[in-house]
N, C-alpha and C positions, 0 to 999 in steps of 0.2 A: 635636751636642749628646749629652750623655751619656744613656744608657738606667738606669731606675731600677727597682730590684726593691723589691716586698714581700716580707717573710721573716717566719718563725716559728722560731724555736731552741726545744728541749725544753731544761729546765734538770734538774739534777741532784734536785731535789725534784719531779719530774714537772710542773711547772708549763710554760707557753708564755709565750715573750716574743715581741711583735711588733713590727719594727721596717722603716726603709727604708734602703738604699743603692745603691751604682752597683757594689760591688765586693764579691760574697755571700763570696768565700773570704777575702779582707780582713778583713770584718767579724765572721766567725765567729771568726776568730783573734784580732781585737781582742778579744771578748767573753770567749773562752777564757784570754787572757793576763791578764786583768784591768787592763791598764795604760790601755787606750781605750774599754772598753766600758762599757756603761750600769751606772748606780747598782745596778739590778735583780740585776746577779751579783755583788754584794758578800754573801757568806754563801751564796752557791749558785754552781753550776758551770754553765756553758752546756757541755751535752753535745754535741748535734747539731742541725743544720739539718733541720727536717723538713717544710718548706714555702717554695717560692719562687715569684713571680708577678712574671715580667719584662715588659719593654716599656711600663713607664709613664714619663710626665714627672714632675717633681719634684711638679708639683700633684696630679696623677692618683695616685701613689705616697702622698703625704700624706693624701688623702681615702679611698683604700682601706685604709690602715692605721688609719685613726681609726673606720672601719666595722666592719673585722676586730676591732679591741679592743673593741665595743660586743656582740659575739658571745657568746653564752654557750659555756662550755668544750666543750659536747656540739657545738654548731655547729662550732667550729674542728676538732675531731677529724674531723668529718664532711668539711669542706673539705680537710684533711689528705689524707684517703683517696679524695678526689677525686669525692664525692657531691656531687649538687646540692644546694642548700639550700633 
């Protein structure tokens, strides 16, 4: 069984994109190439991976992704900094 990651990527406009994957390096490369990345990165570039959360199942990764997407930007930045919410 694959281990899933929840991740956040900082875009060129300093916005944060949240997603899930089984391969962090491949997914960042896909976002940066624009070929297999998310539509979110049309018109902006994926700059860097700023947060990863390993050891999820597909289901728990999807649930965690949804929870992170509901957070305010400040809460996401605190999560990135490793602070307790």
